[in-house]
C-alpha angles and dihedrals in degrees: 000000000000089000094054088051091051092047087066101025108030089176098053105133097206092049093048094045091044091054090050091056091047093054091046092055087052091054091247095130098162088059091045089052092058093052097047091047090053089047093051092049090056094045107023092172094057102107092192093061091053091047093051091047086055091054092052093048089048090056090048089056093246100133102166093055092041088055090050091053093048090050091053090050092050091047089058096039111022095181093055099128097183092056090052087052098051090041089059091056091051093048088050089054087051091052092241089135104166088053093047092053090047089052094051089049092048089055091051090049093052093043112020093184092054100126095184092055092049089048093049094048089050090054092051097045084052088057086061094049090246088137099163092056091043090054091050094052091047090049090051090051091053093046085060098041115022096187095054101129093180091057093050089052090051090044088056093052088052094048091046091054089048085053092241089137102167091052090046087055096050089051095051088048090053091051089051093047093053099042107023091187098052103131096192088053094060092041097052091043087053091050090050089049090053089053090047090049090239090136104162086058090049092055093052090052092048088051090052093047089051090049092056094041119014090195098049104154111257098349096114089054093045093051090048092052088047094055093043090053090064096032093242103158106178108133092354097143094046090050093052093048092049091049091051092050091053091050090050088056087052093251108144095234099156146021110246089243092064093059098050095091101044132071107275132132129258086242092057092045090054091047092050092049091050092051091049098047091047094050104039103023109023117171112278118258089228115033125201096224113047105169101297111158119225138155137205136198086242129026108257110229120194120194114197119197147138091208106071096132133061095327132123097257091050093046092054094044107039096094093048090055089051093047100047107128104250092198090066104025139044107203126212133185124207105193115191098162132079125301102230092184089227134141094265090053094052092046090051094050089057094044093063131072089219124013112192114193100207099161092132098040127104123245088251093052092048094047088049093051092051090049090048090058090043098235110201099197123024116200118199107206093180108052107169098339130115116307091011121163110198088154086081089060093042085067089057100229093172140044089234126034122188134193109215140170105323096077120037099212146040123304095208090217122134091215091062105082103180143025117204108223140134135239091272104049091040115020117187091259088063097050090101091065093062124077089203126069109257123240108198112207115200117257108357128358092213119093123219138198107228089189094071106126124226116212111250095219121067126199114242119256089254093053087052094050092250124133117258092247138014137082114297116213109193141199119168093175119129108276094241088069091064113098134183094255097054093038088057090055091050092052092050087053090053091048091053099040104067114221093011125140135197115232114204135178111262111241132155112354089245089063090066092047095047101043091045087052089050090049092050091051086056091052094253121135104251092219087069086075107084121190123212118208120226116264143163114308096245093053092041092055088048095055090059085079089079096055124084107198132009113222113206127217119240116231100029108028129204104281114170086005089060090050088051092051094046091044089052091049099251118138118233132206117210142172118223108238136196103255137050094262091052098051100049099096087049089055091051092050092051092050091052094044101252105115088146086078094061116092131191101212141031089245091054090046092054093045093051096049092048094049092049091048091049098044107054091181090061095045091047089053092053093045088053092047090054091049090052096047101036094097099024102059125069099258098084095024095108093173090059093045090050090057090049097052090041091054086049093052089048091049092052090046091049094054090049093050092050089053094248123144121242116282138170112282131191116202117217120240 
């Protein structure tokens, strides 16, 4: 009908505007834009035409132009609540967050029963980790519209952040019941199930998400991680290949962390990190540090982490924090994780010059605090691991920003200048796979705390569930690192070393069931797999005395776990991999003077493990060598490591002060 009118009256406003609406309903926003623009030119005082033009531009990802159209609509009709609501979303996309919040609130002031505006306000407050306020906004939206599935979904997000997990689950369930095809509801519920370690239910939700949207961001990787956590290997190779294909098509199919423990190349890991960083944590449009020059009597180091309590990262780094040379460095902590009120937390609070507990702060607030204190070098100890906050660094609060320890790989982000490594984990021929410039520390990149106590008393083998006699192969790595190829080798070792057992870390109950089933399929008595419950670190280190040989995993090695084994005097066999995560144990073995335990192929790994298990004198000699070198080699010389990392920080700062861009740096021993 509209087209017939336009054939005779091409300047008819109603026909042009109506065509725009029709094309918009069909999802053809470029065509809709043309008609709305033409209609607005004919009636420039028509606020609806400007508003609809803004909607089309918003759909076309042209936020600056959309904002201009919404502003024109509001100039013509200042009480237009819907325009304020849409304007808020555009301002959010433009990272003009204060204005966005004000625009949503203006929409609500004009129309207090505007459920969409309350929901949008809640979603944005959640971005700022103002979860209680976000929850209140979502609940207001639901009081106005009880069938509002998206508000239930957003309410679930706020409740999850508030650690009210049962209520969050109920909220996601309600969203799904109201809208059975709500992709975000299934994805978010799956993520909650992962957090609750209800992995089988998570896999079901991820499968439903993928069925609804085959390109759902990160769902392939999250599903892969979920099944690896319970060592469920059905269709594993096909899923990995499908995920890689999507990444190669620039589809953000996985978070980088989900790929660390599976066989993918360093190139794919870099590409995955770049996609993830660009999508979830893009560089801020307005950065906090924009080239200003300042100098301090001491270099101001800022360490940023969610793990400043009894956590592997804190246990490794505690002595470094204490040893930093206060004549050269002023050391700040920005803790955005929980305060467990444990002994490690108390020790860390004392170790820093300034300790900021910013767990309830937004990325913007934390970055602003760091900028206020003029942090010279900001060190991200999380990378892309659980509870990470790369958004802080995307705001560029410091002149130098460093990726260290928490994430064994590149972050693929232009605002991370350096990664701290060593010649083993990142040899020069691998530099191209890192978006950061590489700082090669001598010996090993991994710091260690040489003050970690080992309990003097050790439970008996019987108390630990081990047989009274027989060789004990051990791997206390997290279960998600175990892959079918390394497990097959372990089973062959059990078959060839009579009376031996494999001692693994106890995880989810399904792990025991799945791995014992895999053992049975390889003709190994499932009872020869013994599972060790988690315990306090000193007691955990002590029980290593009952193991004979630590068998490493391939693609994501033992990291802190390898340090634990070596500190406790337990030899470890590893296979040098192709990525950072698969080369860490080799780095540690080099630094403690045991390169003979590093192998270069799966076949060599299996042969060496078998030889050591079959030749007790040879294994005893290596165990003795480890005992002799444990405190004399660099790995556990924290004072030496502190000097090296401080020299690295000083070199980075010197380059910056000289106006030089970041570059690869090798620190002399």
